MARVEXTOR-866233 format. One line per field, with one value per residue (C-alpha): residue in one letter; x, y, z; chain. Coordinates in steps of 0.2 Angstrom, whole numbers, plus 2048, in hexadecimal, padded with zeros to 3 digits. Layout:
% residues N
r c(a:...)
c1 c(X:...)
c2 c(Y:...)
c3 c(Z:...)
c c(A:...)
This chain:
% residues 348
r c(x:x:x:x:x:x:x:x:x:x:x:x:x:x:x:x:x:x:x:x:x:x:x:x:x:x:x:x:x:x:x:x:x:x:x:x:x:x:x:x:x:x:x:x:x:x:x:x:x:x:x:x:x:x:x:x:x:x:x:x:x:x:x:x:x:x:x:x:x:x:x:x:x:x:x:x:x:x:x:x:x:x:x:x:x:x:x:x:x:x:x:x:x:x:x:x:x:x:x:x:x:x:x:x:x:x:x:x:x:x:x:x:x:x:x:x:x:x:x:x:x:x:x:x:x:x:x:x:x:x:x:x:x:x:x:x:x:x:x:x:x:x:x:x:x:x:x:x:x:x:x:x:x:x:x:x:x:x:x:x:x:x:x:x:x:x:x:x:x:x:x:x:x:x:x:x:x:x:x:x:x:x:x:x:x:x:x:x:x:x:x:x:x:x:x:x:x:x:x:x:x:x:x:x:x:x:x:x:x:x:x:x:x:x:x:x:x:x:x:x:x:x:x:x:x:x:x:x:x:x:x:x:x:x:x:x:x:x:x:x:x:x:x:x:x:x:x:x:x:x:x:x:x:x:x:x:x:x:x:x:x:x:x:x:x:x:x:x:x:x:x:x:x:x:x:x:x:x:x:x:x:x:x:x:x:x:x:x:x:x:x:x:x:x:x:x:x:x:x:x:x:x:x:x:x:x:x:x:x:x:x:x:x:x:x:x:x:x:x:x:x:x:x:x:x:x:x:x:x:x:x:x:x:x:x:x:x:x:x:x:x:x:x:x:x:x:x:x)
c1 c(C90:C9E:CAD:CB1:CBD:CB9:CC4:CD1:CC5:CBD:CAA:C9F:C8F:C82:C6F:C65:C58:C4E:C4C:C4D:C5A:C6C:C77:C89:C94:CA6:CB3:CBE:CCD:CD9:CE1:CD8:CDD:CD6:CC6:CC3:CC4:CB7:CAC:CAE:CA9:C9A:C95:C96:C8B:C7E:C7F:C86:C92:CA4:CA7:C98:C9D:CAF:CAE:CBE:CC6:CC9:CD9:CD6:CE0:CD7:CC5:CB9:CAA:C9F:CA6:CA4:C92:C8D:C93:C8B:C7B:C7B:C7D:C6F:C64:C66:C63:C58:C49:C48:C43:C53:C5D:C56:C5B:C6D:C6D:C67:C74:C83:C7C:C7C:C8D:C96:C8F:C96:CA7:CAE:CBA:CB9:CC4:CBF:CD0:CCD:CBE:CC4:CBB:CBD:CB4:CA6:CA3:CA3:C95:C8B:C8C:C89:C79:C74:C74:C66:C5E:C60:C55:C5D:C6F:C6A:C64:C73:C7F:C76:C76:C88:C8F:C87:C8E:CA0:CA0:C9C:CAB:CB6:CB1:CB4:CC5:CC2:CC7:CD1:CC6:CB3:CB4:CA3:CA6:CA9:C9E:C91:C82:C77:C69:C59:C49:C3E:C2D:C1E:C14:C03:BF4:BE2:BD2:BC5:BBA:BC7:BCB:BB9:BB9:BC8:BBE:BAF:BBA:BC3:BC0:BBF:BBA:BCB:BD4:BC8:BCC:BDF:BDD:BD2:BDE:BEC:BE3:BDE:BEE:BFC:C04:C11:C0B:C17:C11:BFF:C00:C0A:BFE:BF8:BE9:BF3:BFA:BE8:BDF:BCD:BC9:BD7:BD4:BE7:BF2:C05:C10:C1E:C2B:C27:C31:C2C:C2C:C36:C30:C3A:C49:C42:C38:C27:C19:C07:BF9:BE8:BDA:BCB:BB9:BBA:BC8:BC1:BB1:BBB:BC4:BB5:BAC:BBB:BBC:BA9:BA9:BB8:BC0:BD2:BDB:BE7:BF5:BF1:BF1:BE5:BE4:BE9:BE7:BDC:BEB:BEE:BFE:C02:BFD:C0B:C0F:C11:C00:BF7:C00:BFA:BE8:BE8:BEF:BE1:BD4:BDC:BDB:BC9:BC4:BCC:BD7:BE8:BF3:C02:BF8:BFF:BFD:C0A:BFF:BF3:C01:C04:BF1:BF0:BFE:BF8:BE6:BEC:BF6:BE7:BDD:BEB:BF3:C04:C12:C1B:C0B:C0B:C1D:C1A:C0B:C15:C24:C30:C42:C44:C39:C3F:C37:C26:C28:C25:C13:C13:C10:BFE:BFB:C04:BF8:BE9:BF0:BF3:BE1:BDB:BE5:BDE:BCD:BD2:BD3:BC6:BC0:BBD)
c2 c(EFE:EF7:EFE:EF8:EFD:F02:F09:F0C:F17:F11:F12:F10:F06:F07:F04:F14:F10:F20:F1C:F09:F08:F05:F13:F15:F24:F27:F2A:F32:F29:F1C:F19:F0C:F14:F25:F1D:F15:F26:F2C:F1D:F20:F32:F2E:F20:F2D:F39:F2C:F26:F15:F0E:F0E:EFC:EF8:F03:EFC:EEA:EE1:EDA:EC7:EBF:EB9:EA9:EA4:EAA:E9C:E9B:E99:EA9:EB3:EAC:EB2:EC3:EC4:EBE:ECC:ED8:ED0:ED0:EE3:EE8:EDA:ED0:EC0:EB7:EBC:EB8:EA6:EA5:EAA:E9C:E8F:E94:E93:E83:E7A:E82:E7C:E6B:E69:E73:E6A:E78:E83:E92:EA0:E9F:E8D:E91:E93:E97:E85:E7F:E8C:E88:E75:E78:E83:E78:E68:E70:E76:E64:E5F:E70:E7E:E8B:E87:E89:E9A:EA0:E9A:EA2:EB3:EB2:EAC:EB8:EC6:EBF:EBD:ECE:ED4:ECA:ED1:EE3:EDF:ED9:EC7:EC0:EC7:EC1:EBB:EA8:EA9:EB9:EB0:EA1:E9F:E94:E92:EA0:E99:E9B:EA8:EA0:EAA:EAC:EA2:EAD:EAA:EB4:EBB:EAC:E9F:EA9:EA8:E95:E94:E9F:E94:E85:E8F:E89:E99:EAB:EB0:EA6:EAD:EBF:EBC:EB5:EC3:ED0:EC8:EC7:EDA:EE1:ED7:ED6:EC9:EBB:EC1:ED3:ECE:EC3:ED1:EDF:EEA:EF4:F04:F02:F02:F13:F0F:F22:F24:F12:F0E:F02:F03:EF4:EF8:EF0:EEE:EE8:ED6:ED6:EDD:EE0:EDB:EE6:EF0:EF9:F01:F05:F0C:F01:F09:EFE:EFA:EFA:EE7:EE8:EF7:EEE:EDF:EE8:EF2:EE1:EDA:EEA:EE9:ED7:ED5:EE6:EE9:EDB:EDE:ED8:EE6:ED9:EDA:EC7:EBF:EAD:EA8:EAB:EBD:EB7:EB8:EA9:E9E:EA1:E8F:E8B:E98:E92:E80:E86:E8F:E80:E75:E81:E82:E6E:E6D:E7B:E72:E81:E7F:E75:E81:E8F:E93:EA1:EAC:EAA:EB7:EC4:EBF:EC0:ED2:ED8:ECE:ED4:EE6:EE5:EDD:EED:EF8:EFE:F05:EF9:F06:F08:EF5:EF5:F02:EF8:EE8:EF0:EEA:EF0:EEE:EF1:EE1:ED7:EDF:EDE:ECB:ECF:ED8:EC7:EC8:ED8:ED0:EC1:ECD:ED5:EC4:EBF:ED0:ECD:EBC:EC3:ECA:EB9:EB5:EA5:EAD)
c3 c(161:155:14D:13B:12D:11B:10E:11B:126:136:138:147:146:154:157:159:166:162:150:152:144:142:13E:137:139:133:140:133:13A:132:143:14D:15E:158:152:162:16B:15F:163:175:174:16A:176:184:17A:177:189:185:191:18B:18F:184:176:174:16F:172:163:165:160:14E:151:161:15D:15B:14F:15E:167:157:155:166:163:152:159:166:158:14E:15D:15F:14D:145:149:153:143:13B:14B:149:137:13C:14A:13D:131:13D:144:133:12E:13E:13C:12B:12B:13A:140:150:14C:141:139:134:12A:119:108:103:112:110:0FE:102:10F:104:0F5:0FF:106:0F5:0EE:0FB:100:0F3:0FB:10C:105:0FD:10E:117:10B:10C:11F:122:114:11E:12F:129:121:132:139:12C:131:143:13F:145:133:125:117:117:112:10B:100:0F0:0F2:0E5:0E1:0D2:0D2:0D9:0CF:0D7:0DA:0D7:0E8:0EA:0ED:0F0:0EB:0F6:0F2:0F7:107:10C:109:116:122:121:127:134:146:151:14F:156:148:13B:141:140:12E:128:12F:126:116:117:11D:117:128:12C:138:146:144:145:154:15E:158:167:169:16C:15A:153:14F:14A:148:13B:134:136:140:143:140:14D:158:16B:17A:176:163:155:143:135:133:142:135:13A:12E:12E:126:121:126:11A:121:123:130:138:13C:141:14E:154:157:160:16B:16F:173:17E:180:181:189:198:18D:180:172:164:162:173:178:187:192:18B:181:16F:165:15F:14D:148:151:147:137:13A:13D:12D:123:12B:125:114:112:118:10C:0FD:0F8:0F0:0FC:0F9:102:113:120:117:107:10F:10E:0FC:0F9:100:0F4:0E5:0E7:0E8:0D8:0D0:0D4:0CC:0DD:0D8:0DD:0E7:0F2:0F4:0F9:107:10E:10F:117:10A:10A:0F7:0E8:0E0:0EE:0EA:0D8:0D8:0DA:0C9:0C0:0C6:0BC:0AD:0AE:0AD:09E:096:099:092:082:07F:07E:06D:066:059:062:073)
c c(A:A:A:A:A:A:A:A:A:A:A:A:A:A:A:A:A:A:A:A:A:A:A:A:A:A:A:A:A:A:A:A:A:A:A:A:A:A:A:A:A:A:A:A:A:A:A:A:A:A:A:A:A:A:A:A:A:A:A:A:A:A:A:A:A:A:A:A:A:A:A:A:A:A:A:A:A:A:A:A:A:A:A:A:A:A:A:A:A:A:A:A:A:A:A:A:A:A:A:A:A:A:A:A:A:A:A:A:A:A:A:A:A:A:A:A:A:A:A:A:A:A:A:A:A:A:A:A:A:A:A:A:A:A:A:A:A:A:A:A:A:A:A:A:A:A:A:A:A:A:A:A:A:A:A:A:A:A:A:A:A:A:A:A:A:A:A:A:A:A:A:A:A:A:A:A:A:A:A:A:A:A:A:A:A:A:A:A:A:A:A:A:A:A:A:A:A:A:A:A:A:A:A:A:A:A:A:A:A:A:A:A:A:A:A:A:A:A:A:A:A:A:A:A:A:A:A:A:A:A:A:A:A:A:A:A:A:A:A:A:A:A:A:A:A:A:A:A:A:A:A:A:A:A:A:A:A:A:A:A:A:A:A:A:A:A:A:A:A:A:A:A:A:A:A:A:A:A:A:A:A:A:A:A:A:A:A:A:A:A:A:A:A:A:A:A:A:A:A:A:A:A:A:A:A:A:A:A:A:A:A:A:A:A:A:A:A:A:A:A:A:A:A:A:A:A:A:A:A:A:A:A:A:A:A:A:A:A:A:A:A:A:A:A:A:A:A:A)
């Protein structure tokens, strides 16, 4: 639970364990001492220990970047996924290596800009991600009162071209399956191709989240896994995947671990390991070398758009936060329309 100030009024932000989302409420107070009292009252109401709710404000002059990073990582871990937490750690690691200062008060806008611009010259996409990540982090530092101004707030870099996602057809996917080593890997790849699930979601999928009678599965957070943005969604299953799960159930039954795709030791497969196995099958199948595991998710979306599924429905199935993220798949439909118009040419 955190207290921050906006437009002269103090607000409380906390993680709601019941809904799995973060919430913000206004204290209605401009005085910090009174706002703290409101936060203490809310903490008791929500059964949060007071000492956990009231986060001590560090001395701005003595707070180090490392100290802030530790508190910020604790916040990120309570609200966001493990994947985003790793992105935060990588961004801080690179920044601290470049700026050469230890105190938050020493991190100036000039140093922040130099770090981003230098990184952009050798790795544009990494620089873009670092900027987004660190801008969000230091906006939080500003809200907590650790700094008076976000050093990354006014840093800008050239807009990166948005690359169109690579996707594969059903025929190309079958070629990849034909060169896949084991039935387990084939089942994992097939489920990804037909559901659009992210790799982490798929490898942590549990039988209790699968309803074969209703032909649906729930993508949800568990004690050992967090979905992106802690968001849950329901995915309808087509007959291909229903049959796949029925076969797996009849052959081996539910594993003691509860995982739908466990290793021999009953643990989730390592994501990088599965990614490498997929790339190996892609190479042996002679498919576009740009294809990787996440391409299966792109293919799920692109194939739906090709079959005239509304973009808002695709957005819901993918679990995207913003429509703009899903609209990148609209190019598939545009390509189809272009091909249709070409058929009007006299020589075709």
